[in-house]
C-alpha positions in Angstrom: -28.2 44.6 -10.4 -29.3 47.8 -8.6 -26.7 50.0 -7.0 -27.9 52.8 -4.7 -26.8 55.0 -1.9 -29.0 54.1 1.1 -29.7 57.2 3.2 -32.7 58.3 5.1 -35.9 57.6 3.2 -35.2 54.4 1.2 -37.0 51.3 2.4 -34.9 48.3 2.7 -36.5 44.9 2.1 -35.0 42.4 4.6 -36.8 39.5 3.0 -34.9 39.8 -0.3 -31.3 38.7 -1.0 -29.0 41.7 -1.0 -25.3 42.4 -1.0 -24.0 45.1 1.4 -20.6 46.6 0.8 -19.7 48.9 3.6 -16.7 51.2 3.4 -15.2 53.4 6.1 -12.1 54.2 8.1 -11.1 52.3 11.2 -13.5 53.1 14.0 -16.2 54.6 11.7 -18.8 52.0 12.8 -18.7 49.5 9.9 -19.1 46.5 12.2 -21.8 48.2 14.2 -23.7 48.9 11.1 -23.4 45.3 9.8 -24.6 44.0 13.2 -27.6 46.4 13.1 -28.5 45.1 9.6 -28.1 41.6 11.1 -30.6 42.3 13.8 -33.2 43.3 11.1 -32.6 40.0 9.3 -33.0 38.1 12.6 -36.3 40.0 13.3 -37.6 38.8 9.9 -36.7 35.1 10.8 -33.6 34.8 8.7 -30.2 33.4 9.7 -27.1 35.5 10.5 -23.7 34.0 9.7 -20.9 36.0 11.3 -18.2 34.4 9.3 -15.0 36.4 9.6 -13.9 39.2 11.8 -10.9 40.6 13.5 -8.5 38.4 15.5 -10.1 39.6 18.8 -13.3 37.6 18.1 -15.7 40.5 17.9 -18.4 38.2 16.5 -18.7 36.5 19.9 -20.4 39.6 21.2 -23.7 38.2 19.7 -23.8 35.8 22.6 -24.4 38.6 25.1 -26.6 40.7 22.8 -30.2 41.4 23.9 -31.2 40.6 20.3 -30.3 36.9 20.9 -33.0 36.4 23.5 -35.1 33.5 22.4 -32.7 32.8 19.4 -30.7 29.7 18.9 -26.9 30.1 18.4 -24.2 27.8 17.0 -20.4 28.4 17.4 -18.1 26.9 14.8 -14.6 25.9 15.7 -11.5 24.2 14.3 -10.8 20.5 14.5 -8.2 20.8 17.2 -10.1 23.2 19.4 -12.5 22.3 22.3 -15.0 24.9 23.2 -17.4 25.0 26.2 -20.1 27.6 25.6 -23.7 28.4 26.7 -24.8 27.4 23.2 -24.3 24.6 20.7 -20.8 24.1 19.3 -19.8 22.2 16.1 -16.6 21.6 14.2 -16.7 24.0 11.2 -16.0 21.1 8.9 -19.2 19.4 10.1 -21.5 22.3 9.3 -24.3 21.3 7.0 -26.9 23.3 5.1 -29.6 22.1 7.4 -27.8 24.0 10.2 -28.8 27.3 8.5 -32.4 26.3 9.1 -31.9 25.1 12.6 -30.0 28.1 14.0 -30.7 31.8 14.1 -27.1 32.8 14.3 -23.9 30.9 13.4 -20.6 32.4 14.6 -17.2 31.5 13.3 -14.7 33.6 15.3 -10.8 33.7 15.2 -10.3 32.6 18.9 -12.2 29.3 18.0 -9.4 28.2 15.6 -5.9 26.9 16.3 -4.3 29.5 14.0 -5.3 32.0 11.2 -4.7 29.4 8.4 -7.2 27.0 10.1 -9.7 29.8 10.2 -9.1 30.8 6.5 -9.5 27.2 5.3 -12.8 26.7 7.3 -14.2 30.1 6.3 -13.5 29.3 2.7 -15.3 25.9 3.0 -18.3 27.5 4.7 -18.5 30.2 1.9 -18.4 27.5 -0.8 -21.1 25.5 1.0 -23.5 28.5 1.2 -22.8 29.5 -2.4 -23.6 26.0 -3.7 -27.0 25.6 -2.1 -29.8 25.2 -4.6 -32.8 26.3 -2.5 -33.6 27.8 0.9 -36.4 28.8 3.1 -34.5 31.4 5.1 -32.0 34.0 3.9 -28.5 33.8 5.2 -27.1 37.2 6.1 -23.3 36.7 6.1 -21.1 39.2 7.9 -17.4 39.4 6.8 -16.0 42.2 8.9 -12.4 42.0 7.6 -13.3 41.4 4.0 -9.9 42.6 2.7 -8.1 40.0 4.7 -10.5 37.2 3.9 -11.0 37.7 0.2 -7.2 38.2 -0.4 -6.7 34.8 1.3 -9.1 33.2 -1.1 -6.5 33.8 -3.9 -4.3 31.0 -2.3 -1.2 32.8 -3.5 0.8 31.7 -0.4 1.2 28.7 1.8 0.5 31.0 4.7 -2.8 32.9 4.1 -1.9 35.7 6.5 0.8 36.6 4.1 -1.4 36.5 1.0 -2.5 40.1 1.5 1.0 41.3 1.8 2.3 39.7 -1.4 2.3 42.1 -4.4 2.0 40.7 -7.9 0.2 42.5 -10.7 -1.4 39.3 -12.0 -3.0 38.7 -8.6 -4.3 42.2 -8.3 -6.0 41.8 -11.7 -7.8 38.7 -10.4 -8.7 40.4 -7.1 -10.3 43.2 -9.2 -12.2 40.8 -11.3 -10.4 41.5 -14.6 -10.1 38.8 -17.2 
C-alpha cells in the first residue's frame, strides 16, 4: 500500500484502482473534490457510483452536470418508491454487476428511499456486490460523501441504523478502528 499526500506535481493514474480518503471541515469542499475526481474517472471511461451522501440528495446533481453529456445514468431507489426521471431507474435490490458496464454513473440518493434504514440496507448490499466481483473491464469509482454515517451503520449495532453512530460502546469503537 502506498500512502501519499497529493499536492501539485504528483501525477494521478485514473486507470488504476485507488482509495481516496478525504478529510475536512463542513463546507471545505470535500464533496466537490470527490466529484472532480469522479469526472476524471468518467473521462477515462470508468463508472462512477455515487453511493451515499447527505439527506438532501446531493448526488442527484450529476443529472444536471455538463460532464454527463453523452453519458448514461442509472438511478437506484428503494422497493416502495416510484421515480420518474430523465434517465433509467432501477430498484437497488435489482442492481447487477452488468449494470456497472452498462452505465457511466449510478446514483443512490437518500430521497429515493422510503427512510434512512431502507437506504442503509440497500447501500450495504450494493457495497457487498461491488466488493465480491471477481473481474471487471471498468473501474468503479465509488463516492461515499457521508462515510462516518454509512460505515458506522455497517456495524449493525442498532435496529435503527441512524442511531448506530450515536451509540457509544468501547467494543464497537475497537471494531470501527479495525482492532482485533
